[in-house]
C-alpha positions as CSV (number, residue, x, y, z in Angstrom):
1,M,28.2,69.9,48.1
2,H,31.6,70.5,46.8
3,T,31.9,74.2,46.3
4,D,33.5,75.7,49.4
5,E,36.1,77.9,47.7
6,A,34.2,79.8,45.0
7,G,32.2,82.9,44.2
8,V,28.9,83.2,42.5
9,A,27.6,84.9,39.4
10,G,24.1,84.8,38.0
11,D,21.5,87.3,36.8
12,Q,18.0,86.4,37.7
13,D,15.6,87.5,40.5
14,F,15.9,85.9,43.9
15,H,13.3,86.1,46.6
16,T,13.6,87.1,50.2
17,K,11.8,85.3,53.1
18,S,9.0,87.8,52.8
19,G,8.5,86.8,49.2
20,A,9.4,90.1,47.8
21,A,11.7,90.0,44.8
22,H,15.0,91.6,44.9
23,R,16.3,92.4,41.4
24,P,20.0,93.1,40.9
25,N,20.9,96.0,38.6
26,Q,20.8,94.7,35.0
27,S,19.9,95.9,31.6
28,K,16.4,95.8,30.0
29,E,17.7,93.1,27.6
30,A,18.8,90.9,30.5
31,N,15.3,91.3,32.1
32,T,13.6,89.9,28.9
33,R,15.4,86.6,29.2
34,G,15.6,84.0,31.9
35,F,13.1,81.6,33.3
36,S,9.6,81.2,32.0
37,A,6.7,79.0,33.2
38,T,2.9,79.2,32.8
39,S,0.1,77.1,34.0
40,D,-0.2,75.6,30.5
41,H,3.4,75.0,29.6
42,P,6.3,73.2,31.3
43,I,9.1,75.1,32.8
44,T,11.7,76.5,30.5
45,C,15.1,77.5,31.8
46,T,17.0,79.8,29.4
47,A,19.0,82.0,31.7
48,R,22.7,82.5,30.8
49,R,25.7,83.6,32.7
50,R,25.9,87.4,32.9
51,E,27.2,90.1,35.2
52,A,25.1,90.0,38.4
53,T,26.5,88.9,41.8
54,Y,24.0,86.3,43.0
55,A,22.8,83.0,41.8
56,A,19.3,82.9,40.4
57,R,16.4,81.6,42.4
58,A,13.6,82.1,39.8
59,P,10.3,80.9,41.2
60,V,8.2,78.6,39.0
61,D,4.5,79.5,39.2
62,S,3.4,75.9,39.0
63,R,1.4,75.1,42.1
64,Q,-1.7,77.2,41.5
65,N,-3.0,75.3,38.4
66,D,-1.6,71.8,38.9
67,G,-5.0,70.3,39.5
68,M,-4.1,69.2,43.1
69,D,-5.8,70.3,46.3
70,S,-3.1,71.6,48.7
71,N,-4.7,69.4,51.4
72,F,-4.6,66.3,49.3
73,Q,-3.6,63.2,51.3
74,P,-2.6,60.2,49.2
75,S,-4.1,56.8,49.9
76,D,-2.0,53.8,50.6
77,T,-2.7,52.6,47.1
78,H,-1.7,55.9,45.6
79,R,1.5,56.0,47.7
80,A,2.5,52.4,46.8
81,S,1.9,53.1,43.1
82,A,4.0,56.3,43.3
83,L,6.9,54.7,45.2
84,S,7.1,51.8,42.7
85,R,8.3,54.4,40.1
86,V,11.5,55.2,42.0
87,T,14.6,53.3,43.0
88,V,16.5,54.7,45.9
89,I,20.3,54.4,45.5
90,C,22.6,54.9,48.5
91,V,26.4,54.6,48.3
92,T,28.1,53.6,51.6
93,Y,31.6,53.7,52.9
94,N,32.4,52.8,56.5
95,S,28.8,54.0,57.3
96,A,27.9,51.5,60.1
97,G,27.2,54.3,62.5
98,R,24.5,55.7,60.2
99,V,22.7,52.4,59.4
100,A,20.0,52.7,62.1
101,A,19.0,56.2,60.9
102,L,19.4,55.1,57.3
103,A,17.0,52.2,57.8
104,Q,14.3,54.5,59.2
105,T,14.6,56.5,55.9
106,L,14.9,53.6,53.5
107,N,12.6,50.9,54.8
108,P,9.3,52.6,53.6
109,F,10.6,52.5,50.0
110,P,10.0,49.2,48.2
111,L,13.0,49.5,45.8
112,V,16.3,50.2,47.5
113,T,19.8,49.6,46.1
114,V,22.9,50.0,48.4
115,V,26.3,50.1,46.8
116,D,29.1,49.6,49.3
117,N,32.6,50.9,48.5
118,A,34.6,48.2,50.3
119,S,33.8,49.3,53.8
120,G,36.2,48.1,56.5
121,D,33.5,48.1,59.3
122,R,30.2,46.4,59.7
123,T,28.3,48.5,57.2
124,V,27.2,45.7,54.9
125,S,26.1,43.2,57.6
126,E,24.2,45.9,59.5
127,I,22.4,47.0,56.3
128,R,21.4,43.4,55.5
129,K,19.9,43.1,58.9
130,A,18.3,46.6,59.1
131,I,17.1,46.9,55.5
132,P,16.5,43.3,54.5
133,H,14.7,44.0,51.2
134,A,17.6,46.2,49.9
135,R,19.6,45.0,46.9
136,V,23.2,45.2,48.2
137,T,26.2,45.4,45.8
138,E,29.6,45.0,47.5
139,N,32.6,46.5,45.7
140,S,36.0,44.8,46.2
141,R,37.6,48.3,46.4
142,N,36.6,51.9,46.8
143,L,35.4,53.0,43.4
144,G,34.5,56.5,44.4
145,F,31.1,58.1,44.8
146,G,30.2,58.6,41.1
147,A,31.3,55.2,39.9
148,A,29.5,53.5,42.7
149,N,26.3,55.4,41.9
150,N,26.7,54.4,38.3
151,L,26.5,50.7,39.3
152,G,23.2,51.4,41.1
153,I,21.8,53.4,38.2
154,R,22.6,50.5,35.7
155,Q,20.6,48.2,37.9
156,A,17.5,50.5,38.1
157,D,14.5,49.8,35.8
158,T,12.2,52.5,37.2
159,E,11.2,55.9,35.8
160,F,13.2,57.7,38.5
161,V,16.2,57.1,40.7
162,M,16.8,59.0,43.9
163,L,20.4,59.4,44.9
164,L,20.7,59.6,48.7
165,N,23.7,60.0,50.9
166,P,23.8,57.8,54.0
167,D,23.9,60.9,56.1
168,C,20.7,62.3,54.6
169,E,17.2,61.8,55.9
170,I,14.0,62.3,53.9
171,S,10.4,61.3,54.4
172,V,8.2,59.4,51.9
173,D,5.9,62.5,51.7
174,A,8.8,64.7,50.7
175,V,9.8,62.3,48.0
176,M,6.2,62.2,46.7
177,T,6.2,66.0,46.7
178,M,9.4,65.9,44.5
179,M,7.7,63.3,42.2
180,A,4.6,65.5,41.9
181,C,6.9,68.4,40.9
182,A,8.6,66.2,38.3
183,D,5.2,65.1,36.9
184,N,4.0,68.7,36.7
185,Q,7.3,69.9,35.0
186,R,7.9,67.1,32.5
187,E,10.8,68.8,30.9
188,A,12.8,68.7,34.1
189,S,15.5,66.1,34.3
190,L,16.1,66.5,38.0
191,V,14.3,67.6,41.2
192,A,16.1,68.4,44.4
193,P,14.6,69.0,47.9
194,Q,15.5,71.9,50.2
195,L,18.3,70.6,52.4
196,L,18.4,71.3,56.2
197,D,21.4,71.0,58.4
198,R,21.5,68.8,61.5
199,S,20.0,71.6,63.5
200,G,17.1,72.1,61.1
201,H,18.4,75.3,59.6
202,V,18.0,75.9,55.8
203,D,21.1,74.9,53.8
204,V,21.1,76.7,50.5
205,S,22.9,74.2,48.5
206,Y,21.9,75.2,45.0
207,A,22.8,77.9,42.6
208,W,22.4,79.1,39.0
209,F,25.4,78.6,36.7
210,P,28.1,81.0,37.9
211,G,31.7,81.6,36.7
212,S,32.7,79.8,39.9
213,W,30.7,77.7,42.3
214,N,29.4,78.8,45.7
215,A,25.9,77.9,46.7
216,T,25.0,80.8,49.0
217,G,22.3,83.3,49.2
218,P,18.5,83.4,49.9
219,R,16.5,80.2,49.7
220,A,14.0,79.5,47.0
221,Q,10.4,80.4,47.9
222,G,8.8,78.2,45.3
223,P,9.9,75.6,42.7
224,A,13.0,77.1,41.2
225,C,15.2,76.5,38.2
226,V,18.8,76.1,39.2
227,G,22.0,75.1,37.5
228,F,23.4,73.1,40.4
229,A,22.0,71.2,43.4
230,S,23.9,69.2,46.0
231,G,24.2,65.5,45.3
232,A,23.2,64.6,48.9
233,C,19.6,64.0,47.7
234,L,18.5,64.1,44.0
235,L,15.5,62.7,42.2
236,I,16.5,62.2,38.6
237,R,14.8,60.7,35.6
238,T,16.6,57.4,34.8
239,A,16.4,58.0,31.1
240,A,18.1,61.4,31.5
241,L,21.0,59.8,33.5
242,R,21.5,57.2,30.8
243,A,21.4,59.8,28.1
244,I,24.5,61.4,29.6
245,D,26.1,58.1,30.7
246,G,25.7,58.9,34.4
247,F,28.5,60.3,36.5
248,D,32.0,61.0,35.1
249,E,34.0,58.4,37.0
250,K,37.2,60.5,36.8
251,F,35.9,62.5,39.7
252,F,36.6,60.2,42.7
253,L,35.1,62.5,45.3
254,Y,33.9,66.2,45.1
255,Y,32.6,68.1,42.1
256,E,31.0,64.9,40.6
257,D,27.6,66.3,41.3
258,T,28.4,69.7,39.9
259,D,29.7,68.1,36.7
260,L,26.6,65.9,36.5
261,C,24.2,68.9,36.9
262,I,26.0,70.8,34.1
263,R,25.7,67.9,31.7
264,L,22.1,67.1,32.7
265,H,21.1,70.8,32.1
266,K,22.9,70.9,28.7
267,Q,21.7,67.5,27.4
268,A,18.6,66.4,29.3
269,G,16.5,69.2,30.7
270,P,16.1,71.8,33.4
271,L,16.9,71.2,37.1
272,I,14.4,72.2,39.8
273,V,14.6,72.7,43.5
274,E,11.2,72.0,45.2
275,P,11.4,73.8,48.7
276,L,8.2,72.1,49.9
277,A,10.2,68.9,50.0
278,E,12.8,69.0,52.8
279,A,15.6,66.6,53.6
280,R,18.0,66.7,56.6
281,H,21.6,66.5,55.7
282,I,23.7,65.5,58.8
283,N,26.9,66.0,56.8
284,R,29.9,63.9,57.8
285,G,29.8,61.0,60.2
286,S,30.7,60.6,63.8
287,S,34.2,59.2,63.4
288,S,36.8,60.4,65.9
289,G,40.5,60.2,66.7
290,I,42.9,59.1,64.0
291,W,40.0,57.9,61.7
292,R,38.5,61.4,61.6
293,L,41.9,62.9,60.9
294,R,42.4,60.4,58.0
295,A,39.0,61.2,56.7
296,E,39.6,64.9,56.8
297,Y,43.0,64.5,55.0
298,L,41.4,62.5,52.2
299,R,38.6,65.1,51.9
300,G,41.1,67.9,51.4
301,Y,43.2,65.8,49.0
302,H,40.3,64.9,46.7
303,H,38.7,68.3,46.9
304,I,41.6,70.1,45.4
305,Q,42.3,67.4,42.8
306,S,38.7,67.4,41.7
307,K,38.6,71.2,41.7
308,F,41.5,71.3,39.2
309,M,40.0,68.6,37.1
310,F,36.6,70.3,37.0
311,E,38.2,73.6,35.9
312,A,40.1,71.8,33.2
313,K,37.0,70.0,31.9
314,H,34.5,72.9,31.9
315,Y,36.7,76.1,31.8
316,Q,39.7,74.7,29.9
317,T,42.0,76.0,32.6
318,Q,45.0,73.9,33.6
319,P,46.7,74.4,36.9
320,S,50.1,75.7,36.2
321,I,53.1,74.7,38.4
322,W,53.1,78.2,39.8
323,R,49.4,78.0,40.7
324,K,50.0,74.7,42.4
325,L,53.0,76.1,44.3
326,R,51.0,79.2,45.4
327,Y,48.1,77.1,46.5
328,S,50.3,74.7,48.3
329,L,52.2,77.5,50.1
330,L,48.9,79.2,51.2
331,A,47.6,75.9,52.4
332,A,50.8,75.1,54.2
333,L,50.5,78.5,56.0
334,E,46.9,77.7,57.0
335,F,48.0,74.2,58.2
336,T,50.6,75.9,60.5
337,V,48.0,78.3,61.9
338,R,45.4,75.5,62.4
339,S,47.9,73.3,64.1
340,A,48.9,76.1,66.4
341,L,45.3,76.6,67.3
342,L,44.9,72.9,68.0
343,D,42.3,72.5,65.2
344,A,43.6,69.1,64.2
345,P,40.7,68.0,61.9
346,R,40.9,71.2,59.8
347,A,44.7,71.0,59.8
348,A,44.5,67.5,58.4
349,R,42.1,68.6,55.7
350,V,44.4,71.5,54.7
351,L,47.4,69.1,54.6
352,G,45.4,66.9,52.3
353,R,44.9,69.9,50.0
354,V,48.7,70.6,50.0
355,F,49.5,67.1,48.8
356,G,46.5,67.0,46.4
357,A,47.7,70.2,44.7
358,I,51.2,68.9,44.4
359,R,50.2,65.6,42.9
360,S,47.3,66.8,40.7
361,Q,47.3,65.6,37.1
362,P,44.6,67.5,35.1
363,G,42.2,65.4,33.3
364,V,43.1,62.0,34.8
365,P,41.5,60.2,37.8
366,N,42.7,60.8,41.3
367,V,45.3,58.3,42.4
368,H,45.4,58.5,46.2
369,R,42.3,56.5,47.0
370,P,41.3,55.1,50.4
371,R,41.0,51.4,50.7
């Protein structure tokens, strides 16, 4: 998820852990619009940006009449038939340390595509050994996350693709739960699982369309319409992706999933989070020393460049020279503090933001790419 510096606005109900709805103060008119779903009709998301302070988590009442027993256990034949409808796409970059765990996740899936962004370690050779049935595409240079995913999407000939980060783990049963949700809500273009962090705690990485992006707040208690879901794990209809030409490849890293979600919602159909399907997102690898500092620098660099580009594309706001200067000065101050506190990784990331802000060119691809 790429939204660490933003606020949230929305206007629909969200549910607490007890299941009781909390309704922000809003007008009667606002209450008459929003999400609608019945047992006889697919989900319809019509909520708009308004004045409330939290992102919507509107539950979809879809489980009670979907014709499936909650204790239903799919047969091997049913499972194989279901999995033949989805291609799992995983983009790797210097991910050798994650291959063993990745193989445990991917080997049960018959259709796997791995797109490697010119890794400098043993990623490709390890994948070929650990996931022998995977189709592996080796890029000669690092194309970025979105562009690499587009290569995999073009190769897919299944009804669904599942985009999966190499640091994300999900079970076959969870994927089948997501597919059942997609089958039940045929207007939906995308279904996302509930992410958990490495400790197993809920990571609320979805939100309704706000004025700015910050996926925080209570978790969904049932299938929920959202405006954004983290790109760590997404089940998407292949036809929907092709209808919007996939990822915008100008976003090298960060905000590419946010941009994708906006365009899917506008052009292809609603986005749903299915909290019964859970995926564990380890989030960032185990690199150390100078490699970790370099990785953090590049994260900071691309985060701010993509942030400016995203705002220019969707909010028609260009970063003025004064805004760049102000942002750079604040980041430089934080860099000084982090360095004094011996927080080297965070300091490296902040330094990346300084140079990313200075060098940003709105509307054009990032130029400082790792090789």
